[in-house]
LONUMI-796837 format. One line per 3 residues: number of its first residue (from 1); their letters; for each residue z negated, y negated, x of C-alpha. Coordinates in Angstrom, 1 decimal. Example, Ala and Ser with C-alpha at 12.3 -4.5 7.8 and 13.67 -1.06 7.14 Angstrom:
2
1	AS	-7.8,4.5,12.3; -7.1,1.1,13.7
% end
This chain:
473
1	MHL	-3.2,25.2,16.4; -5.5,24.1,19.2; -7.7,21.1,19.8
4	RFV	-8.5,19.7,23.3; -10.1,16.5,24.5; -8.6,14.7,27.5
7	DHR	-10.7,14.4,30.6; -10.0,14.1,34.3; -9.3,17.8,34.5
10	LKD	-6.6,17.8,31.9; -4.7,14.7,32.9; -2.8,16.4,35.7
13	QPV	-2.0,19.6,33.7; 1.7,20.4,33.3; 1.2,20.5,29.5
16	LRD	0.6,16.8,29.6; 3.1,15.9,32.3; 6.0,17.8,30.7
19	HIN	5.6,17.3,27.0; 4.0,13.9,26.4; 6.3,11.1,25.3
22	FEG	7.6,8.6,27.8; 7.6,4.8,27.7; 9.6,2.9,30.2
25	GRV	10.0,6.0,32.4; 6.2,6.7,32.7; 3.8,9.0,31.1
28	LRL	1.7,7.5,28.3; -1.8,6.7,29.5; -4.5,8.8,27.6
31	QDG	-8.1,7.7,27.7; -10.9,10.2,28.4; -12.0,11.8,25.2
34	CPL	-8.7,11.3,23.4; -8.1,14.4,21.2; -5.0,16.5,21.5
37	LLD	-3.7,18.7,18.7; -1.6,21.4,20.4; 0.9,23.9,19.0
40	DQF	1.0,27.6,19.9; 2.9,26.7,23.1; 0.2,24.2,23.9
43	RPI	2.5,21.2,23.4; 1.0,18.0,21.9; 1.9,17.5,18.2
46	EPW	3.2,14.3,16.9; 2.3,12.1,15.1; -1.2,13.1,15.9
49	LTY	-0.8,12.3,19.6; 0.1,8.7,18.8; -2.5,8.4,16.1
52	FRV	-5.4,9.4,18.4; -4.1,7.2,21.2; -4.6,4.3,18.9
55	VTA	-7.9,5.4,17.4; -9.5,6.3,20.7; -8.8,2.8,22.1
58	STK	-11.0,1.2,19.4; -13.5,3.8,18.1; -16.7,5.4,19.4
61	KSS	-16.2,8.7,21.1; -18.6,10.4,18.7; -16.6,9.2,15.7
64	VRN	-13.3,10.2,17.4; -14.5,13.7,17.9; -15.4,14.0,14.2
67	YAY	-12.0,12.6,13.2; -10.4,15.1,15.6; -12.0,18.1,13.9
70	DAR	-11.0,16.6,10.5; -7.4,16.3,11.7; -7.3,19.9,12.9
73	MLA	-8.6,21.1,9.6; -6.0,19.1,7.7; -3.1,20.1,10.0
76	SFL	-4.1,23.8,9.9; -4.4,23.8,6.1; -0.9,22.2,5.7
79	QSR	0.5,24.6,8.2; -0.9,27.5,6.1; 1.1,26.1,3.2
82	GTD	4.3,25.9,5.2; 4.4,22.2,5.7; 3.0,19.4,7.9
85	IVH	1.6,15.9,7.6; 5.1,14.3,7.5; 6.5,16.6,4.8
88	ANQ	3.4,17.1,2.7; 3.5,16.1,-1.0; 0.8,15.2,-3.5
91	EDI	0.2,18.8,-4.5; -0.6,19.6,-0.8; -3.1,16.7,-0.5
94	VAY	-4.8,17.6,-3.8; -5.0,21.2,-2.7; -6.6,20.2,0.5
97	RDF	-9.1,18.0,-1.3; -10.1,20.9,-3.6; -10.3,23.2,-0.6
100	RLC	-12.7,21.0,1.2; -14.9,20.2,-1.8; -15.1,23.5,-3.6
103	GTA	-12.8,26.1,-1.9; -15.1,27.4,0.8; -18.4,29.2,1.0
106	RPV	-19.9,26.0,2.3; -18.1,23.0,0.6; -18.5,19.6,2.2
109	SPA	-20.5,16.8,0.6; -18.7,13.9,-1.1; -19.9,11.8,1.9
112	TWQ	-18.2,14.1,4.4; -15.0,14.1,2.3; -15.1,10.3,2.4
115	RNT	-15.0,10.6,6.2; -12.1,13.1,5.9; -10.1,10.5,3.9
118	VVI	-10.3,8.1,6.8; -8.1,10.4,8.8; -5.7,11.0,5.9
121	KGI	-5.3,7.3,5.2; -5.0,6.4,8.9; -2.3,8.9,9.7
124	YAL	-0.2,7.8,6.7; -0.7,4.2,7.6; 0.7,5.0,11.0
127	LKQ	3.7,6.8,9.6; 4.5,3.9,7.3; 4.2,1.5,10.2
130	QGV	6.6,3.6,12.3; 9.1,3.7,9.4; 8.8,7.5,9.2
133	LAR	7.7,7.3,5.6; 8.2,4.6,3.0; 4.9,5.3,1.2
136	EPW	2.1,7.8,0.9; 2.9,11.2,-0.7; 0.6,10.6,-3.6
139	ISV	0.8,8.3,-6.6; -1.8,5.7,-7.1; -2.9,4.4,-10.5
142	GSS	-4.8,1.2,-10.0; -7.5,2.0,-7.4; -7.5,5.7,-8.3
145	TPL	-5.8,8.1,-5.9; -6.1,11.9,-5.4; -8.3,11.2,-2.5
148	RTG	-11.0,9.9,-4.8; -13.3,12.4,-6.4; -14.9,10.3,-9.0
151	WTI	-18.4,11.3,-7.8; -21.0,8.8,-7.1; -22.0,9.0,-3.4
154	EPD	-25.7,8.4,-3.1; -28.0,9.5,-0.2; -30.1,12.6,-0.9
157	IKP	-33.5,11.2,-0.2; -36.0,14.0,0.6; -39.2,12.6,2.0
160	LSR	-41.9,15.0,3.1; -45.5,14.8,2.1; -48.0,15.0,4.9
163	KQW	-48.8,18.6,4.0; -45.2,19.5,4.1; -44.7,17.8,7.5
166	LHF	-47.6,19.5,9.1; -46.5,22.9,7.8; -42.9,22.4,9.0
169	RDV	-44.1,21.1,12.4; -46.8,23.7,13.1; -45.3,26.8,11.4
172	GLA	-41.5,26.1,11.7; -41.2,24.3,15.0; -44.3,25.3,16.9
175	GKL	-44.4,28.9,15.8; -47.9,29.0,14.5; -49.4,30.8,11.5
178	PDG	-50.6,28.9,8.4; -54.2,29.1,9.7; -53.3,27.3,12.9
181	SMD	-53.4,30.3,15.2; -50.4,31.4,17.3; -48.1,34.0,16.0
184	PSW	-47.7,36.7,18.6; -44.4,37.8,17.1; -42.8,34.4,17.4
187	RGR	-39.9,34.3,19.9; -38.9,30.7,19.7; -38.0,28.6,22.7
190	NPQ	-39.3,25.1,23.7; -41.6,24.4,20.8; -43.1,21.3,22.4
193	RSV	-39.6,19.8,22.8; -38.9,20.4,19.1; -42.2,19.0,18.0
196	AAA	-42.0,16.0,20.2; -38.5,15.1,19.0; -39.6,15.5,15.4
199	HVA	-42.5,13.2,16.0; -40.2,10.6,17.4; -37.9,10.8,14.4
202	LTS	-40.7,10.8,11.9; -42.7,7.8,13.3; -39.8,5.6,14.4
205	GMR	-37.1,6.3,11.8; -34.5,7.1,14.4; -31.4,8.9,13.5
208	LAE	-30.4,12.2,15.1; -27.8,10.5,17.3; -30.4,8.1,18.4
211	FST	-33.4,10.2,19.3; -31.2,13.0,20.8; -29.8,10.6,23.4
214	LLD	-33.1,9.0,24.4; -33.6,8.7,28.2; -36.8,9.8,29.8
217	AEV	-37.2,6.3,31.2; -37.0,4.7,27.8; -40.2,6.5,26.5
220	PPP	-43.2,5.5,28.7; -46.4,7.5,29.0; -49.3,6.6,26.7
223	SSD	-51.0,3.4,27.8; -54.8,3.0,28.2; -54.9,0.2,25.5
226	GTG	-53.3,2.4,22.9; -50.6,-0.1,21.9; -47.6,2.2,21.7
229	ASV	-44.2,1.3,23.0; -40.9,0.0,21.7; -37.3,1.1,22.4
232	LLG	-34.3,-1.1,22.2; -31.3,0.7,20.6; -27.7,-0.4,21.0
235	ACA	-24.9,1.9,22.0; -26.5,5.0,20.4; -27.3,3.3,17.1
238	KYE	-25.0,3.6,14.1; -22.2,1.0,14.3; -23.8,0.1,17.6
241	KRR	-26.1,-2.3,15.7; -28.8,-3.4,18.0; -32.4,-2.9,16.8
244	RVH	-35.9,-2.3,18.2; -38.0,0.7,17.1; -41.7,1.3,17.7
247	LPP	-43.2,4.5,19.0; -46.9,4.8,18.1; -49.4,5.9,20.8
250	ETL	-49.9,9.3,19.1; -46.1,10.0,19.4; -46.2,8.9,23.1
253	GVV	-48.9,11.4,23.7; -46.9,14.3,22.1; -43.8,13.3,24.1
256	DLY	-45.8,13.1,27.3; -47.3,16.6,26.8; -43.8,17.9,26.5
259	RQT	-42.7,15.9,29.5; -45.4,17.3,31.7; -45.0,20.9,30.7
262	ERR	-41.8,22.2,29.1; -39.5,19.5,30.3; -40.7,19.8,33.9
265	RVA	-40.3,23.6,33.9; -36.8,23.5,32.3; -35.6,20.7,34.6
268	RAA	-36.8,22.6,37.7; -35.1,25.8,36.6; -31.8,24.0,35.9
271	SAG	-31.6,21.8,39.0; -29.6,24.2,41.0; -27.1,24.8,38.2
274	LWK	-26.6,21.0,37.8; -26.0,20.6,41.5; -23.0,23.1,41.2
277	RRK	-21.6,21.0,38.4; -22.2,17.6,40.0; -18.5,16.7,40.1
280	DLL	-18.5,16.7,36.3; -21.7,14.6,36.0; -22.6,11.0,36.3
283	IVT	-24.8,10.5,39.4; -27.2,7.7,38.7; -28.6,5.9,41.8
286	EVD	-31.2,3.7,40.0; -32.9,3.3,36.7; -34.6,-0.1,36.6
289	SFN	-36.9,0.1,33.5; -38.4,-3.3,34.2; -35.0,-5.0,34.1
292	SVV	-33.5,-2.4,31.7; -30.6,-1.6,34.0; -28.9,1.7,35.0
295	RGS	-26.7,1.9,38.1; -24.6,4.8,39.1; -21.2,6.1,40.3
298	LAG	-18.5,7.0,37.9; -15.1,8.3,39.0; -15.8,7.0,42.5
301	QRK	-16.7,3.5,41.3; -20.1,1.9,41.3; -21.1,0.7,37.8
304	TWR	-24.0,-1.1,36.2; -25.1,-0.8,32.6; -27.7,-2.5,30.5
307	LHL	-30.1,0.3,29.4; -29.6,-0.1,25.6; -25.8,-0.4,26.1
310	FPP	-25.6,2.8,28.2; -23.0,4.9,26.2; -24.2,8.1,24.6
313	ELR	-21.4,10.2,26.1; -22.7,9.1,29.6; -26.3,9.7,28.7
316	RIA	-25.5,13.3,28.1; -24.1,13.8,31.7; -26.3,11.3,33.6
319	VRE	-28.4,12.9,36.4; -30.5,11.8,39.4; -31.0,13.4,42.7
322	RDQ	-34.5,14.9,43.2; -36.0,16.9,46.0; -35.2,20.2,44.3
325	GLE	-31.7,19.2,43.2; -30.4,17.2,40.2; -32.4,16.2,37.1
328	ALG	-31.0,14.8,33.8; -31.9,11.3,32.7; -32.1,12.6,29.1
331	LFI	-35.5,13.2,27.5; -34.9,16.2,25.3; -33.0,18.7,27.5
334	GHN	-31.8,22.3,27.0; -31.8,25.3,29.2; -28.8,24.0,31.2
337	GLP	-30.8,20.9,32.1; -28.7,18.4,30.1; -29.6,16.8,26.7
340	IGS	-28.9,19.1,23.7; -26.4,17.8,21.1; -26.6,17.3,17.4
343	RSW	-25.3,20.7,16.6; -28.1,22.3,18.6; -30.7,20.2,16.8
346	HTI	-29.4,21.3,13.4; -29.6,24.9,14.7; -33.2,24.3,15.7
349	FAA	-34.1,22.8,12.3; -32.3,25.7,10.5; -34.3,28.3,12.5
352	ANQ	-37.6,26.4,11.7; -36.7,26.4,8.0; -36.0,30.1,8.1
355	RVQ	-39.4,30.8,9.7; -41.2,28.6,7.2; -39.6,30.5,4.4
358	HVA	-40.4,33.9,5.9; -44.0,33.0,6.6; -44.4,31.5,3.1
361	ESE	-43.1,34.6,1.5; -45.4,36.9,3.5; -48.6,35.0,4.1
364	APA	-48.9,31.7,2.1; -47.4,29.7,-0.8; -44.3,27.8,0.1
367	ALV	-45.1,24.4,1.4; -41.5,23.1,1.4; -39.3,22.8,-1.7
370	SAV	-36.1,22.7,0.3; -34.8,23.0,3.9; -35.8,20.1,6.2
373	KPH	-33.0,18.3,8.1; -33.4,15.8,10.9; -32.4,13.0,8.6
376	DLR	-35.2,13.9,6.2; -37.7,12.7,8.8; -36.1,9.3,8.9
379	HTF	-36.3,9.2,5.1; -40.0,10.1,5.3; -40.6,7.3,7.7
382	AVV	-38.9,4.8,5.3; -40.7,6.0,2.2; -44.2,6.2,3.7
385	LLK	-43.8,2.8,5.4; -42.3,1.2,2.3; -45.1,2.5,0.2
388	SLT	-47.8,1.2,2.6; -46.2,-2.2,3.0; -45.8,-2.5,-0.8
391	DLA	-49.5,-1.7,-1.3; -50.4,-4.3,1.4; -48.2,-6.9,-0.2
394	LAR	-49.7,-6.3,-3.6; -53.2,-6.5,-2.3; -52.5,-9.7,-0.5
397	EAD	-50.9,-11.3,-3.6; -54.0,-10.2,-5.6; -56.2,-12.0,-3.1
400	RRA	-54.2,-15.1,-3.4; -54.5,-15.0,-7.2; -58.2,-14.5,-6.9
403	GSI	-58.4,-17.5,-4.6; -59.6,-15.5,-1.6; -56.7,-16.7,0.5
406	GPG	-54.4,-19.7,0.2; -50.7,-19.7,-0.5; -48.6,-18.7,2.6
409	PLS	-45.4,-20.4,3.8; -42.0,-19.1,2.6; -41.4,-17.5,6.0
412	EHI	-44.5,-15.3,5.4; -43.3,-14.1,2.0; -39.9,-13.1,3.5
415	SVN	-41.1,-11.6,6.8; -43.6,-9.2,5.1; -41.3,-8.3,2.3
418	PRL	-41.5,-4.5,2.3; -37.8,-3.9,1.6; -36.5,-6.4,4.2
421	TVQ	-39.0,-5.1,6.9; -38.0,-1.4,6.4; -34.3,-2.4,6.4
424	RLL	-34.8,-4.1,9.7; -36.6,-1.2,11.2; -34.0,1.3,10.0
427	GHS	-31.0,-0.8,11.0; -29.5,-0.9,7.5; -27.3,-3.8,6.4
430	SPE	-29.6,-6.7,5.8; -29.9,-10.5,6.3; -30.4,-9.9,10.0
433	TTM	-29.7,-13.4,11.2; -32.3,-14.9,9.0; -34.9,-12.3,9.9
436	TYL	-34.4,-13.1,13.6; -35.6,-16.6,13.2; -38.6,-15.9,11.1
439	RYI	-42.1,-16.0,12.5; -43.6,-12.6,11.6; -47.1,-13.0,10.4
442	EDT	-47.7,-9.2,10.4; -47.5,-7.2,13.6; -45.0,-4.5,12.6
445	DEL	-45.7,-2.3,15.6; -49.4,-2.3,14.7; -48.5,-1.5,11.1
448	IHQ	-46.5,1.5,12.2; -49.3,2.6,14.4; -51.8,2.4,11.5
451	VFE	-49.5,4.0,9.0; -48.8,7.2,11.0; -52.1,7.4,12.9
454	SWG	-53.5,9.4,10.0; -50.7,11.9,10.1; -52.3,13.2,13.3
457	DET	-55.7,13.4,11.7; -56.2,16.9,10.4; -59.2,15.8,8.2
460	LDY	-57.5,13.0,6.4; -55.3,13.6,3.3; -52.3,11.4,2.5
463	SDY	-54.0,10.2,-0.7; -57.1,9.3,1.4; -54.9,7.3,3.7
466	IAV	-53.5,5.2,0.8; -57.0,4.6,-0.5; -58.1,3.4,3.0
469	QRT	-55.1,1.0,3.2; -56.0,-0.5,-0.2; -59.6,-0.9,0.9
472	NA	-58.6,-2.5,4.2; -56.1,-4.8,2.5
% end
């Protein structure tokens, strides 16, 4: 069983012209990015073809790709049992659930299985709607079905201490030794890119899908007044929920160092290769940062996008013409000159974790209790900021009780609420509409700057920082 994704190169292939169903005498239109499950003769398999035609029309491409791999896994498993999605019974579905959760060397998490069930429920909903099946192949007792595991799905929160962060950054990502010197045996590539991206994730709370798709134009160089910068997220955010994140000046400095060194070198080396692939790329003619607009040519048509609404799949192939050839718009690029994807970032973090463990075993006590994943940096941002805002709120309330300051308005109590503030910055579900109309007494950007400024100070310990915050409050 094979998996392909439709693009302009596949639409005219005989496999699609000859075997895809017809409606009214014409071939069904397939959107770019639509997954195709193909049999051994490379013929599209129903009902998966119809299912993904429907899903692709209303779902983000990144989610569609995940569902496609889930569907192939399910279809291949059923095929190994001598059946398919139409003829599978409850025992087949239960066996697949057990296979995914505990039948492999690397079982999936309950959260991933929950995503897998979206495909299972969706394909059977389609089969019932088409009249192919009268009901699902499993028996439900109340709200309990074989798809449910009975496990409580909670996020695995693993914030790093400042010491752990520095060790992971310097030893794991940058290839240094515990004493800060360079390791002559290290053979890692692009350490400044890895460090810069990790800084962005740590000090802004961005998800992997968000910081990996950042454009170079969205992150300005450090300003002379040291105020940092903000980035408006939209199309690349989870559920496309719009929010603004702040990048402290220290992070801008780390990013700019990467931009002026490694990125410039990689972009120059890859420019000729990108020029050869230009037919498959989006040629951008203008990036107007002041008005937050991107203009370019896609499939022979000129288009304009708002910067924060520029789709992630286009960000990964967007390039501009330079004197030496083509250069990607993306900030964090790989050896081919284009932005690296989520899988590559996980590989980078895995290699960094292996190095940390190796160095710890040979030269220093282990500084990390478990492997660091990109999302752990987002958790660290949330925990550190929540702690600091809580300390600040408690100190302010103590001053009010002591009579040092007067009672504030209701809007102040809500706007500086630590939980609501962090939820807003992370883009979690929250009373967003109410928060929009509140007058923020505290400057959140400045708070983030102050909170993480100490993380770049090698002489200041985390406990010292908290003590300073209490004193200043």
